N, C-alpha and C positions, 0 to 999 in steps of 0.2 A: 319962676326960674329958678333954677339950680345955680348959684354964686361960683365963681370961677375957681379952682382950689389948685395950689400949689401941689405940683408932685415931682418926688425924687428923681425920674427922669423920663421924658416928655415922650410919647409914642411913635413910631417911626414913620406910621400909616396915618392916611388922612379919618378924620373925627365923620362919625355918621348921624348925620342930622334926621335920621330917617325913624329914630329909636323912640322921640318921642312924641305923644298923640296929645297934648291936651291941646288947650283954645288958643294959648298962648302962641302956638307955633314959631318958637324957638328952640334952637338946637342945642344938643349936649354933648359933650365929648364920649366917643364910645367906648373906650378903653384908654388904661392910662398904665405903662409900666412904672413899677416901684411903687411907692406908697402915698397914697392919698393921705393927707392929713386934717384932722379936724380944727374947726377953731381955736381950739386950747393946745393946738400941737401935737398932739397922740397921732401917731401913724395907725392906719388901718392898710389891712393886705391888698396891696393891689390884684387885680382881677388878672392872671397870666394863662398863656396857654389856651387850653380848652375852658371855654368861657364858663358853661353852666357849671362845673366839678369847681373850677376856682373860684365862683361867688359861694358854693355851700361852704367851702373850706372859712371862706371867708367869714361866713356868718358862724360857723363853727368857732371860728377864735372870738368873736363877739362873747357867743355863751358862755366860753371858758374863762373870758376875763372879766366879764360882768359880775361885780359881787352880788347885786340886787337878784339877779336872776339864778346863781349858785346857791344863795342864802334861802330861796324859795323853794330848789329841789332838796336843799339837803334838811330842810326844814320838814318840807313833805315827808319822806322818809321818814324821819326821825320819828315824830308826831303818830304817825299811822302805824308804826309797829308798837311803839309804845302803849298807843289806845286798845290795840290788838290785845296784847297781853293784860292790860287792867281791865279789858272786856272780858275777856274771857276766866279770869278768877273769879271777878264780881259773879258773874253768872254763873259759875262752878260752886261758889260756894251759896248762891241761893236755892240751885239745885239740892245741894247736901243738905241745907237747912228745911226745906220743903216748905218756904216761907208763902208761897202764892205769888210771888215777884215775877214768874218766868211763865210765859203762855204756856199752857197744856200743848200747843200743835209745836213747840220746840223743837228744831231743828237744826243740828250742829253743824250742818254743812254751810246752812244759811247763816249761821251765828259767825261762821269763820268769816264771811264774804261782807259782812254789814259794814267793816273799815274802809270798805270802796268809797259808800259814801262823803268820809271826811277827806279821802286822799284826792277824788277830784278838787273839792275846792282848792288845793294846792296847785293842781296841774293845771285848772282854768287861770289862776293868776300867772303860771309861768306863759300860758300861751297868748295872755293880755300884754302881757312887759317884753315880750317877745318884738313885737313891733311899736307898742306906744309910747315905750321908752325912748326911741330915735324919733317919734314926731313930737315929745314934748322938749326935747334938748336940742332940734334941728338938725340931729346926726344924719337923719333921713337921706339930706340934700346930699352930705359927704360919700352916703352908700350910692346913690345916685349917681355920684361923680364918677364913681368907680363901676357899676354896674349900669349902664343910663337905659337899659332894656329891662323896663319894671316887669315886664314878665319873669324874665330871669332872673331877677330879685325875689320877687315875691315865691316863687315857686321855691329857691333857695332856701327861704326863712322856714317854708312849709316842711321842706325836707328835713332839716336840721330840727324843727320843732317834733318832727314824727320821729327821727332817729333818738333823742334826747328822751322822748316820753316812753316810747313803746317797752326800751329794756327797764327804763327805771319803773315804769309801771306794775311788767312781769316781776320784778324783785319782791317791789313791794307787797303785790297781792299775794303772791307764793307763800313770802315768810312770816305776812300778817295772819295768814289763816292758818300757818302751823303754829304761831305763836298761842294763837284762839284756841287753838286746841290744846295743846300743852296748859295753858290756863284752866281749861274746862277740866282736866285730869280725868278722873274715869268715864266722864261724859263727853267726853272728847271721841271722834273717830278717825282712822284710818286715813292715809292720802290716797290709798284705791279704793275710798267709798265712792258709788256710783255719782257724778257730777264734780266731783273736785275738779278734776284735771281739765275738763273743759270748761268750768267755770274760771280755774285762772289763764287760760289762753285767752276765754273771753271778755274777763274781767282787764286783760290789759291791752286788748282793741278797745272795747269801750272807753277806758282811762285816757287813750292816745285820739282817740276820735273827739273825745268831748274837747280837748285841749286845741284840738284842730279848728273846733265850732267856736271855740272864745276867740281864738286867733284870727278867723274870719270875721266876726264880730267887730273886734278890736279895730282892724285895718278900716271897716266902714265907718267905726265912729270917731276914730284919733284919740280916743281920751281915755286914760287908763282909770280913771274915776268914773266915768260914765258906763265903759265897758265891762269895769268888776261890779260896779252897782248893778246894771243889767242882766248880768248873769247870775249874780249871789240873789238879787230879788227873783228872779226866776225860780231857780234850784230851792230858795227857802221860804217862799209865799205862792208866786202864781202856779207853783207846778203842784202842791200840795192840797190848796185850797180849791184847785180845779177839782180832785175827787170828791171833794165834800158837797159839791153842787151838783145835784140828780143829772141834769140836762149835759152834763160836763164829763161826767163821770167816766164812759165809754170813752168818748174821745183824748181823755186825759191817757188813756193806755198810751199812744202813741207820742205822746211827747218824748222828747231824748233822755232824760234820764230816767224817765217810769219805760221806757222801753229797754233802756240799756241795762238797768238791773235784774231784768228778767234773764237777761243772760248766766245769770249766778245762780239764779233762784232752782231749788228743788224741792223744797217743804210746800208747805201750803199756801205760801206768797206767790207762787209760781201761777202763771196764765198760759194755760195750756194752748188756747187760742191764738197766743203770741207765739211761744215758743222763744229760748234763746236764739237760736239764727235767727228767726224772723225781729227779734228786736235787735241783736245787731244791724241788722240790715235798715230799721228804720232810722237808729242812731246815724250810720253812711250817708241817709238820705237828708237829713237835717243837716249834717258835717258838709256834705257837697253844695247843699245851698247857701251856708253861711260862708263858704269859700269861695261861691261864685259873686256874692254879692261885695265880699271884701276885695275881690279883685277886679271888679266895676269899679269900685270906689278908688281904689288905689291907681288904676289906668286913667281915669278923668278927672280927677281933680287934682289940683293944685297942690305942692306941698309945700 
């Protein structure tokens, strides 16, 4: 049951007791005008006017003011572009020295998108922290006091996750690719090379879908450590090892990370049977499933 929280000014309308659908059968306040205060006394934005846009604005305020989420986003961007430049210089030097450290089928377009592998780790962490931080601190009760409709709150958080991740991913993917080509020097290719612009666009979409997938998983498990552990073990162990097992290699193409990366590939690693658009559709399917499971858990379980 959500505890009774003080508000700066009480709503003039009656509370809506039909918004809560858990086993306790208790009612919650539908809206509060003014600021709902947390246990520590800090004010959260009240939901005013049109409820869904107001809920999105409140979630946006949380993202802007929480140091943990801001730190993850800044670190993701900085590390990605830094590694992209270092990678480009390293590969360019290896090609110049002709020391055999670079694959014979090396493709500079694919090289520029390799950094997406590291970018996804940071955005997965962002998707997880967006919800598990509130479960861990108990702030989710305060959020539900301000936005009692769980579907509305869940939608607002997913919308903010998309609104933050998509532009950040687009800038990071594009800038990382350009810096990688700069590091490659004479071995780099121009922006109008076939597959580059498509890869930048689909790369941003893939990273956004993966962050939403992590958000759905985190909502279901309600634990930062467990959600991050599950996502990282999958990305680092389960998915790579599945390709080493003969009977699972074909099925592994349809895992979200493997399918998503196909949206960026143009060289020897490209899978023509799946293709870039097919890969994105596979990731979208996984993301929709994770969001559905997260929503069902959030709707039915006590907080």
